[in-house]
KOLVEX-602847 format. One record per residue: residue number from 1; residue in three letters; x, z, y of N, C-alpha, C in turn. Coordinates in nm, 3 decimals. Layout:
<nodes>
num; residu; neast; nup; nnorth; caeast; caup; canorth; ceast; cup; cnorth
NUM; ALA; X; Z; Y; X; Z; Y; X; Z; Y
...
</nodes>
This chain:
<nodes>
num; residu; neast; nup; nnorth; caeast; caup; canorth; ceast; cup; cnorth
1; MET; 0.085; 0.000; -0.116; 0.000; 0.000; 0.000; 0.090; 0.000; 0.123
2; LYS; 0.061; -0.090; 0.215; 0.134; -0.093; 0.341; 0.070; 0.006; 0.437
3; ASN; 0.147; 0.042; 0.539; 0.089; 0.128; 0.643; 0.153; 0.097; 0.777
4; ARG; 0.085; 0.139; 0.881; 0.130; 0.118; 1.019; 0.166; 0.251; 1.085
5; VAL; 0.200; 0.351; 1.005; 0.224; 0.485; 1.058; 0.340; 0.486; 1.158
6; ALA; 0.452; 0.425; 1.124; 0.567; 0.426; 1.216; 0.530; 0.358; 1.348
7; GLU; 0.466; 0.244; 1.340; 0.425; 0.170; 1.460; 0.331; 0.253; 1.547
8; LEU; 0.228; 0.310; 1.485; 0.129; 0.387; 1.559; 0.188; 0.518; 1.612
9; ARG; 0.277; 0.578; 1.535; 0.344; 0.701; 1.579; 0.423; 0.673; 1.707
10; LYS; 0.498; 0.565; 1.706; 0.579; 0.530; 1.824; 0.490; 0.496; 1.943
11; GLN; 0.382; 0.422; 1.920; 0.289; 0.389; 2.028; 0.228; 0.515; 2.089
12; SER; 0.210; 0.616; 2.006; 0.150; 0.742; 2.051; 0.252; 0.835; 2.116
13; GLY; 0.380; 0.797; 2.110; 0.485; 0.877; 2.171; 0.527; 0.998; 2.090
14; TYR; 0.499; 0.996; 1.959; 0.535; 1.108; 1.872; 0.668; 1.082; 1.802
15; SER; 0.750; 1.183; 1.793; 0.866; 1.177; 1.704; 0.815; 1.208; 1.563
16; GLN; 0.898; 1.183; 1.465; 0.860; 1.219; 1.328; 0.838; 1.369; 1.317
17; ASP; 0.924; 1.447; 1.382; 0.910; 1.593; 1.380; 0.778; 1.637; 1.441
18; HIS; 0.744; 1.579; 1.557; 0.622; 1.620; 1.626; 0.498; 1.583; 1.545
19; LEU; 0.497; 1.463; 1.488; 0.384; 1.422; 1.405; 0.371; 1.514; 1.284
20; ALA; 0.481; 1.543; 1.220; 0.479; 1.632; 1.104; 0.422; 1.768; 1.142
21; GLU; 0.464; 1.819; 1.256; 0.415; 1.950; 1.301; 0.265; 1.945; 1.327
22; LYS; 0.217; 1.840; 1.393; 0.074; 1.827; 1.422; -0.009; 1.819; 1.293
23; LEU; 0.049; 1.759; 1.188; -0.023; 1.741; 1.062; -0.001; 1.854; 0.962
24; GLY; 0.093; 1.942; 0.991; 0.122; 2.053; 0.900; 0.194; 2.009; 0.774
25; VAL; 0.277; 1.906; 0.788; 0.358; 1.857; 0.676; 0.504; 1.855; 0.719
26; SER; 0.593; 1.824; 0.627; 0.735; 1.817; 0.660; 0.770; 1.682; 0.720
27; ARG; 0.880; 1.678; 0.792; 0.931; 1.551; 0.846; 0.961; 1.456; 0.731
28; GLN; 1.011; 1.510; 0.620; 1.041; 1.426; 0.503; 0.915; 1.357; 0.451
29; THR; 0.801; 1.424; 0.459; 0.674; 1.362; 0.418; 0.642; 1.244; 0.507
30; ILE; 0.661; 1.260; 0.637; 0.636; 1.150; 0.731; 0.729; 1.033; 0.701
31; ILE; 0.856; 1.062; 0.679; 0.953; 0.957; 0.646; 0.909; 0.883; 0.520
32; SER; 0.870; 0.957; 0.417; 0.829; 0.895; 0.290; 0.703; 0.810; 0.306
33; ILE; 0.609; 0.856; 0.386; 0.488; 0.777; 0.412; 0.525; 0.650; 0.486
34; GLU; 0.605; 0.662; 0.591; 0.643; 0.545; 0.670; 0.717; 0.441; 0.587
35; LYS; 0.798; 0.485; 0.494; 0.875; 0.392; 0.410; 0.795; 0.340; 0.291
36; GLY; 0.672; 0.388; 0.275; 0.588; 0.342; 0.165; 0.623; 0.402; 0.031
37; ARG; 0.700; 0.508; 0.030; 0.737; 0.574; -0.096; 0.635; 0.677; -0.139
38; TYR; 0.545; 0.713; -0.048; 0.445; 0.818; -0.077; 0.315; 0.781; -0.007
39; ASN; 0.207; 0.784; -0.082; 0.074; 0.763; -0.024; 0.010; 0.899; -0.001
40; PRO; -0.034; 0.924; 0.121; -0.092; 1.056; 0.151; -0.226; 1.075; 0.081
41; SER; -0.266; 1.200; 0.071; -0.399; 1.231; 0.018; -0.502; 1.171; 0.113
42; LEU; -0.623; 1.154; 0.065; -0.730; 1.100; 0.148; -0.754; 1.185; 0.272
43; PRO; -0.764; 1.318; 0.259; -0.783; 1.399; 0.380; -0.670; 1.380; 0.482
44; LEU; -0.544; 1.377; 0.436; -0.432; 1.359; 0.528; -0.439; 1.221; 0.593
45; ALA; -0.471; 1.118; 0.516; -0.483; 0.983; 0.571; -0.592; 0.978; 0.678
46; MET; -0.703; 1.045; 0.653; -0.813; 1.047; 0.751; -0.773; 1.121; 0.878
47; ILE; -0.701; 1.231; 0.863; -0.656; 1.307; 0.980; -0.557; 1.224; 1.061
48; MET; -0.466; 1.154; 0.992; -0.369; 1.069; 1.061; -0.442; 0.960; 1.139
49; ALA; -0.536; 0.895; 1.076; -0.612; 0.788; 1.142; -0.684; 0.841; 1.265
50; GLU; -0.747; 0.956; 1.252; -0.818; 1.016; 1.365; -0.721; 1.050; 1.478
51; LEU; -0.605; 1.103; 1.444; -0.505; 1.137; 1.544; -0.461; 1.014; 1.624
52; PHE; -0.450; 0.900; 1.554; -0.410; 0.775; 1.620; -0.528; 0.703; 1.685
53; GLY; -0.650; 0.753; 1.663; -0.768; 0.688; 1.718; -0.800; 0.556; 1.649
54; LYS; -0.769; 0.548; 1.521; -0.789; 0.426; 1.442; -0.868; 0.458; 1.316
55; SER; -0.916; 0.354; 1.251; -0.981; 0.374; 1.121; -0.872; 0.386; 1.014
56; VAL; -0.907; 0.446; 0.902; -0.813; 0.459; 0.791; -0.766; 0.321; 0.748
57; GLU; -0.857; 0.224; 0.746; -0.824; 0.088; 0.703; -0.728; 0.018; 0.798
58; THR; -0.723; 0.063; 0.922; -0.629; 0.006; 1.019; -0.489; 0.064; 1.000
59; VAL; -0.484; 0.189; 0.958; -0.355; 0.256; 0.939; -0.295; 0.224; 0.802
60; PHE; -0.379; 0.221; 0.700; -0.334; 0.198; 0.562; -0.398; 0.071; 0.509
61; ILE; -0.316; -0.024; 0.467; -0.363; -0.156; 0.426; -0.339; -0.177; 0.277
62; LEU; -0.448; -0.198; 0.204; -0.436; -0.229; 0.061; -0.385; -0.371; 0.043
63; GLU; -0.300; -0.390; -0.057; -0.251; -0.522; -0.092; -0.304; -0.559; -0.230
64; LYS; -0.295; -0.685; -0.264; -0.348; -0.731; -0.393; -0.291; -0.654; -0.511
65; ASN; -0.162; -0.624; -0.507; -0.101; -0.552; -0.621; -0.143; -0.405; -0.628
66; ASP; -0.217; -0.356; -0.528; -0.269; -0.219; -0.533; -0.392; -0.209; -0.623
67; TYR; -0.454; -0.322; -0.654; -0.573; -0.326; -0.739; -0.527; -0.339; -0.884
68; LYS; -0.516; -0.228; -0.951; -0.470; -0.229; -1.091; -0.575; -0.172; -1.181
</nodes>
C-alpha cells in the first residue's frame, strides 16, 4: 500500500518527531509508515487522515497487488 504521509506531514509543517508526538507513537513508527514498511492500524490511519484534513483514501492508496 502506498501512502502520502511524508508529503502531507511536510505540507503541514510537522517534523517526524512532532507528528509522532501528536499521534502517541514513536518516531520510528512514523519512519516505517512513510517508507511503506508498516501499515498503521485502521484507527491510527483515520486519526492521521483527520489530522491532515484528508480522507483515509487520500492518505493511503491501495494498489493492485494489495488485493490478495
